[in-house]
C-alpha positions as CSV (number, residue, x, y, z in Angstrom):
1,M,0.0,0.0,0.0
2,K,1.4,3.4,-1.1
3,K,2.2,5.7,1.8
4,I,0.4,9.0,1.7
5,N,2.6,12.1,2.0
6,W,0.3,14.1,4.3
7,R,2.5,17.2,4.1
8,K,2.3,17.4,0.3
9,Q,-1.4,16.5,0.5
10,I,-2.1,19.4,2.9
11,I,-0.1,21.9,0.8
12,G,-1.8,20.8,-2.3
13,N,-5.3,21.1,-0.8
14,S,-4.3,24.6,0.6
15,I,-3.3,25.7,-2.9
16,V,-6.6,24.5,-4.4
17,L,-8.5,26.1,-1.6
18,A,-6.7,29.4,-2.1
19,V,-7.4,29.3,-5.9
20,V,-11.1,28.6,-5.3
21,V,-11.3,31.5,-2.8
22,A,-9.5,33.9,-5.2
23,L,-11.9,32.9,-8.0
24,I,-14.9,33.4,-5.8
25,G,-13.6,36.8,-4.8
26,L,-13.0,37.8,-8.4
27,I,-16.5,36.7,-9.4
28,W,-18.0,38.6,-6.4
29,F,-15.9,41.7,-7.2
30,R,-16.9,41.8,-10.9
31,A,-20.6,41.2,-9.9
32,S,-20.5,44.0,-7.3
33,A,-18.8,46.4,-9.9
34,N,-21.8,45.8,-12.2
35,Q,-24.4,46.1,-9.5
36,D,-26.9,49.0,-9.4
37,T,-26.3,50.8,-6.1
38,W,-29.3,53.1,-6.3
39,A,-31.0,51.6,-3.2
40,K,-27.8,51.7,-1.2
41,T,-27.1,55.3,-2.4
42,T,-30.5,56.6,-1.4
43,A,-30.5,54.9,1.9
44,D,-28.8,57.8,3.5
45,K,-29.9,60.3,0.9
46,T,-26.3,61.2,0.0
47,V,-24.1,60.8,-3.0
48,V,-20.3,61.3,-3.1
49,V,-18.7,63.3,-5.9
50,G,-15.0,62.9,-6.6
51,L,-13.1,65.9,-7.8
52,D,-9.8,67.8,-8.0
53,D,-10.6,70.8,-5.8
54,T,-7.9,73.0,-7.5
55,Y,-9.5,72.7,-10.9
56,V,-10.7,76.2,-11.8
57,P,-13.4,77.1,-12.7
58,M,-15.0,73.6,-12.5
59,G,-14.4,72.9,-8.9
60,F,-12.1,74.9,-6.6
61,R,-11.8,76.8,-3.3
62,D,-12.6,80.5,-3.1
63,K,-10.7,82.9,-0.9
64,N,-12.7,81.8,2.0
65,G,-12.1,78.1,1.4
66,K,-15.6,77.4,0.2
67,L,-15.9,74.9,-2.6
68,V,-17.3,76.5,-5.7
69,G,-17.3,76.1,-9.5
70,Y,-19.3,75.3,-12.6
71,D,-19.4,71.6,-11.9
72,V,-20.0,72.1,-8.2
73,D,-23.0,74.3,-8.8
74,L,-24.3,72.0,-11.5
75,A,-24.0,68.9,-9.3
76,R,-25.6,70.7,-6.3
77,A,-28.5,71.8,-8.5
78,T,-28.9,68.3,-10.0
79,F,-29.1,66.5,-6.7
80,K,-31.3,69.1,-5.1
81,K,-33.9,68.3,-7.8
82,L,-33.4,64.6,-7.1
83,G,-33.9,65.0,-3.3
84,L,-30.3,64.0,-2.5
85,K,-27.5,65.6,-0.6
86,V,-24.1,65.8,-2.3
87,K,-20.8,65.4,-0.6
88,F,-17.7,66.5,-2.5
89,Q,-14.6,64.3,-2.0
90,P,-11.2,65.7,-3.2
91,I,-9.2,62.9,-4.8
92,D,-5.9,62.3,-6.5
93,W,-6.9,62.8,-10.1
94,S,-4.6,60.1,-11.4
95,M,-6.5,57.6,-9.2
96,K,-10.0,58.8,-10.0
97,E,-11.3,55.6,-11.7
98,T,-9.8,53.5,-8.9
99,E,-11.6,55.6,-6.3
100,L,-14.9,55.1,-8.3
101,K,-14.4,51.4,-8.7
102,T,-13.7,50.8,-5.0
103,G,-16.7,52.7,-3.9
104,H,-15.0,55.6,-2.2
105,I,-16.9,57.9,-4.5
106,D,-20.2,57.5,-6.4
107,M,-19.2,59.5,-9.5
108,I,-16.5,61.7,-11.1
109,W,-17.8,65.1,-11.9
110,N,-15.1,67.7,-12.5
111,G,-14.3,68.7,-16.1
112,Y,-14.0,64.9,-16.8
113,T,-13.4,64.6,-20.6
114,I,-15.1,61.7,-22.4
115,T,-12.6,59.4,-24.1
116,A,-12.7,55.9,-25.5
117,Q,-10.1,54.8,-23.1
118,R,-12.0,56.1,-20.0
119,A,-15.3,54.7,-21.4
120,K,-13.8,51.2,-20.9
121,K,-13.7,51.9,-17.2
122,V,-16.7,54.1,-16.5
123,A,-20.2,54.8,-17.8
124,F,-20.5,58.4,-19.0
125,S,-23.4,60.7,-18.8
126,T,-24.5,62.5,-21.9
127,P,-22.0,65.3,-22.7
128,Y,-23.0,68.7,-21.0
129,H,-20.0,71.0,-21.9
130,K,-17.3,71.3,-24.6
131,D,-13.7,72.5,-24.2
132,R,-10.4,72.4,-26.0
133,Q,-6.8,71.8,-25.1
134,V,-4.5,74.8,-25.2
135,L,-0.9,75.8,-24.4
136,V,-0.3,78.4,-21.7
137,S,3.0,80.1,-22.0
138,M,4.6,83.4,-21.1
139,V,4.5,86.1,-23.8
140,S,8.2,86.5,-23.5
141,S,8.8,82.9,-24.7
142,Q,7.4,83.7,-28.2
143,I,5.4,80.5,-28.4
144,K,2.6,80.9,-31.0
145,Q,2.1,77.4,-32.3
146,T,2.9,73.8,-31.3
147,S,6.0,73.7,-33.5
148,D,7.5,76.5,-31.4
149,M,7.8,73.9,-28.5
150,K,10.6,72.1,-30.3
151,G,13.4,71.5,-27.8
152,L,11.4,73.1,-24.9
153,T,9.9,71.7,-21.7
154,L,6.2,71.1,-21.3
155,G,4.1,70.7,-18.1
156,L,1.2,68.1,-17.9
157,Q,-1.2,67.0,-15.3
158,T,-1.0,63.3,-14.6
159,G,-4.2,61.5,-15.6
160,S,-5.6,64.5,-17.6
161,A,-7.2,64.4,-21.0
162,G,-4.4,66.6,-22.2
163,A,-1.8,64.1,-21.1
164,S,-3.7,61.4,-22.9
165,E,-3.9,63.4,-26.2
166,Y,-0.2,64.3,-25.8
167,N,0.7,60.6,-25.9
168,H,-1.9,59.7,-28.6
169,Y,-1.1,62.5,-31.1
170,K,2.6,62.2,-30.8
171,S,3.6,64.3,-33.8
172,V,1.8,67.4,-32.4
173,L,3.8,67.9,-29.2
174,K,5.5,64.8,-28.0
175,D,7.9,64.6,-30.9
176,Q,8.7,68.3,-30.5
177,V,9.4,68.8,-26.8
178,K,12.7,68.1,-25.1
179,D,11.0,67.0,-21.9
180,A,7.5,66.7,-20.3
181,V,7.1,67.2,-16.6
182,Q,4.2,65.6,-14.8
183,Y,2.2,67.4,-12.1
184,D,-0.6,66.2,-9.8
185,T,-2.4,69.6,-10.2
186,F,-2.4,72.3,-12.8
187,D,-1.8,75.1,-10.4
188,K,1.6,73.6,-9.5
189,A,2.5,73.5,-13.3
190,L,1.4,77.1,-13.8
191,N,3.5,78.2,-10.8
192,D,6.6,76.5,-12.4
193,L,5.8,78.2,-15.7
194,Q,5.9,81.6,-14.1
195,V,9.3,81.0,-12.5
196,G,10.8,79.6,-15.7
197,R,11.1,75.9,-14.7
198,I,9.0,74.9,-17.7
199,D,8.1,76.7,-21.0
200,A,4.4,75.9,-21.4
201,V,1.5,74.0,-19.8
202,L,-0.9,71.8,-21.8
203,I,-4.3,72.5,-20.2
204,D,-8.0,72.8,-20.8
205,S,-9.0,76.2,-22.2
206,D,-11.6,76.7,-19.4
207,Y,-9.0,76.4,-16.8
208,A,-6.5,78.5,-18.8
209,G,-8.9,81.4,-19.4
210,Y,-10.1,81.6,-15.8
211,Y,-6.6,81.3,-14.4
212,V,-5.0,83.9,-16.6
213,S,-7.9,86.4,-16.3
214,H,-7.5,86.3,-12.5
215,E,-3.7,86.8,-12.5
216,K,-2.2,90.2,-11.5
217,N,-0.8,90.8,-15.1
218,P,-2.9,88.7,-17.6
219,S,-1.1,90.3,-20.5
220,D,2.1,88.4,-19.4
221,F,0.5,85.1,-20.6
222,K,-0.2,83.6,-24.0
223,I,-2.9,81.1,-24.7
224,T,-2.5,79.0,-27.8
225,T,-5.3,76.8,-29.0
226,I,-4.1,73.3,-30.2
227,K,-6.3,72.8,-33.3
228,E,-4.6,69.5,-34.0
229,F,-6.3,67.9,-31.0
230,P,-10.0,67.1,-31.2
231,Q,-12.6,69.1,-29.2
232,D,-13.2,67.7,-25.7
233,E,-16.6,66.9,-24.3
234,Y,-17.2,66.7,-20.5
235,G,-19.4,64.0,-18.9
236,V,-20.1,62.6,-15.4
237,G,-18.4,59.3,-14.9
238,F,-20.3,56.5,-13.1
239,R,-19.7,52.8,-12.3
240,K,-20.9,50.6,-15.2
241,G,-23.6,49.1,-13.1
242,D,-25.1,52.3,-11.8
243,A,-27.8,52.6,-14.5
244,T,-30.4,54.2,-12.3
245,L,-28.2,57.0,-10.9
246,R,-26.8,57.7,-14.4
247,A,-30.3,57.8,-16.0
248,K,-31.6,60.2,-13.3
249,V,-28.7,62.5,-13.7
250,N,-29.0,62.4,-17.5
251,K,-32.7,63.3,-17.3
252,Q,-32.0,66.2,-15.0
253,L,-29.1,67.5,-17.2
254,A,-31.5,67.5,-20.2
255,K,-34.0,69.6,-18.2
256,F,-31.3,72.0,-17.2
257,Q,-30.2,72.4,-20.9
258,K,-33.8,73.2,-21.8
259,D,-34.7,75.6,-19.0
260,G,-31.5,77.6,-19.1
261,T,-30.0,76.5,-15.8
262,I,-26.8,75.4,-17.4
263,D,-26.5,78.6,-19.3
264,D,-27.0,80.6,-16.1
265,I,-24.2,78.6,-14.4
266,S,-22.0,79.1,-17.5
267,K,-22.5,82.9,-17.4
268,K,-21.5,82.9,-13.8
269,Y,-18.1,81.3,-14.4
270,F,-17.3,81.9,-18.1
271,G,-19.3,85.1,-18.8
272,T,-21.1,83.4,-21.7
273,K,-23.8,80.8,-22.4
274,N,-22.8,77.2,-22.3
275,N,-20.4,76.4,-25.2
276,D,-20.7,79.8,-26.8
């Protein structure tokens, strides 16, 4: 009779058990990621919005530390109509999809550009605002077009739409610049621009226009539109399974487009109607 090696048997069984537990965990995680959380969300009548609270004029702190902005006002108005409270949670923008997936936030609403790559990870609302990528430089640098960046240093925000387009449309900027410096927020990049550490910042035109107009000497800055990049559209990012929450937000955004609410918020922060 063959002698059983109990040590090997126990180790083998432990490995099988670990694999089974891991598979069950993976199945559960995938199922929970695609689960509609509307009932859970409405249990305490609160939703959590993830944002970069330095992103003017979409979501930022005013001089008194109060959170304000185009997206902040729009989100507050939306959930007031839906009978829900909204909590804004500042996040690391490069980790936004992870924060959503793990349930730390219920949506991403902060100048969040709709892209094919992001759509693989989140379910977007209908687009509610359009924007473009621009270069912000100092007038003294004489940068008037993307080809003028040849041999210079560019600032990017990690995880931004601009960074994605920079890598996708390589011939426009990536093949021109000497170096690209990554920042976790745009304000840090713009500070480095003004002290000469970098030559330009790739940034959304909404942010650029607001930032420059509120500087002490706006005429010191140059904003150059990058026509080679496609126009950006902003959307709210939800988990794939949150169909109810997404549908309700979409419905309310459509009402705001029709009754002029979005135009009123746009005039407050941009001085014009939405997308004018």
